[in-house]
TORVO-896918 format. One record per residue (C-alpha): residue number from 0; x, y, z. Coordinates in steps of 0.25 Angstrom, whole numbers, m for minus. Layout:
REM residues N
+-----+-------+-------+-------+
:   k :    px :    py :    pz :
+-----+-------+-------+-------+
: NUM :     X :     Y :     Z :
...
+-----+-------+-------+-------+
END
This chain:
REM residues 94
+-----+-------+-------+-------+
:   k :    px :    py :    pz :
+-----+-------+-------+-------+
:   0 :    34 :    31 :    70 :
:   1 :    19 :    33 :    70 :
:   2 :    10 :    44 :    72 :
:   3 :     7 :    40 :    87 :
:   4 :    22 :    39 :    90 :
:   5 :    26 :    52 :    83 :
:   6 :    33 :    62 :    93 :
:   7 :    27 :    74 :    85 :
:   8 :    15 :    74 :    76 :
:   9 :    11 :    87 :    70 :
:  10 :     0 :    88 :    59 :
:  11 :     1 :   100 :    50 :
:  12 :    m8 :   104 :    38 :
:  13 :     3 :   102 :    29 :
:  14 :     6 :    88 :    34 :
:  15 :    m9 :    84 :    33 :
:  16 :   m10 :    90 :    19 :
:  17 :     3 :    83 :    14 :
:  18 :    m2 :    70 :    20 :
:  19 :   m16 :    71 :    14 :
:  20 :   m10 :    74 :     0 :
:  21 :     1 :    63 :     1 :
:  22 :   m10 :    53 :     4 :
:  23 :   m19 :    58 :    m7 :
:  24 :    m8 :    58 :   m17 :
:  25 :    m3 :    44 :   m13 :
:  26 :   m18 :    39 :   m13 :
:  27 :   m21 :    45 :   m26 :
:  28 :    m9 :    39 :   m33 :
:  29 :   m12 :    25 :   m26 :
:  30 :   m26 :    25 :   m32 :
:  31 :   m21 :    30 :   m46 :
:  32 :   m11 :    18 :   m46 :
:  33 :   m21 :     8 :   m41 :
:  34 :   m32 :    12 :   m51 :
:  35 :   m22 :    12 :   m62 :
:  36 :   m18 :    m2 :   m58 :
:  37 :   m32 :    m7 :   m57 :
:  38 :   m35 :    m5 :   m72 :
:  39 :   m28 :   m18 :   m75 :
:  40 :   m33 :   m26 :   m63 :
:  41 :   m46 :   m34 :   m61 :
:  42 :   m53 :   m31 :   m48 :
:  43 :   m48 :   m44 :   m41 :
:  44 :   m34 :   m42 :   m45 :
:  45 :   m35 :   m27 :   m41 :
:  46 :   m40 :   m31 :   m27 :
:  47 :   m29 :   m42 :   m26 :
:  48 :   m18 :   m32 :   m30 :
:  49 :   m23 :   m22 :   m20 :
:  50 :   m20 :   m31 :    m9 :
:  51 :    m5 :   m28 :   m11 :
:  52 :    m7 :   m14 :    m6 :
:  53 :    m2 :   m18 :     9 :
:  54 :    10 :   m24 :     3 :
:  55 :    13 :   m11 :    m5 :
:  56 :    10 :    m2 :     7 :
:  57 :    20 :   m10 :    15 :
:  58 :    30 :    m9 :     5 :
:  59 :    29 :     6 :     4 :
:  60 :    30 :     6 :    19 :
:  61 :    43 :    m2 :    18 :
:  62 :    49 :     8 :     7 :
:  63 :    44 :    21 :    11 :
:  64 :    42 :    20 :    26 :
:  65 :    54 :    11 :    30 :
:  66 :    44 :     1 :    36 :
:  67 :    51 :   m12 :    41 :
:  68 :    50 :   m24 :    32 :
:  69 :    45 :   m35 :    41 :
:  70 :    42 :   m50 :    40 :
:  71 :    28 :   m47 :    42 :
:  72 :    27 :   m37 :    31 :
:  73 :    34 :   m47 :    21 :
:  74 :    25 :   m59 :    25 :
:  75 :    12 :   m50 :    24 :
:  76 :    16 :   m44 :    11 :
:  77 :    20 :   m57 :     5 :
:  78 :     7 :   m64 :     9 :
:  79 :    m1 :   m52 :     3 :
:  80 :     7 :   m52 :   m10 :
:  81 :     6 :   m68 :   m11 :
:  82 :    m9 :   m67 :    m9 :
:  83 :   m10 :   m57 :   m20 :
:  84 :    m1 :   m65 :   m29 :
:  85 :   m10 :   m77 :   m27 :
:  86 :   m23 :   m70 :   m30 :
:  87 :   m17 :   m63 :   m43 :
:  88 :   m10 :   m76 :   m47 :
:  89 :   m23 :   m84 :   m46 :
:  90 :   m31 :   m73 :   m54 :
:  91 :   m20 :   m73 :   m65 :
:  92 :   m21 :   m89 :   m66 :
:  93 :   m36 :   m89 :   m68 :
+-----+-------+-------+-------+
END
């Protein structure tokens, strides 16, 4: 169900505060993890690895939101990861 299809939608100050706080905390932890990972990566490698984010977000949707696993998602994820592997493999071979 999405916001437009919700039969009842109520905004409360507590709900808004909790949503903002959880978003800030999740974003903060994400940035801390990313910048710690950047320490050992070159700029080109970091840019390439960052392209895996849509696959990770989709995996989170599967696990935490019970999103359906579709052939489209599998093919798109495999194509993205294969492209990343090709770039990282090529850089390592040089």
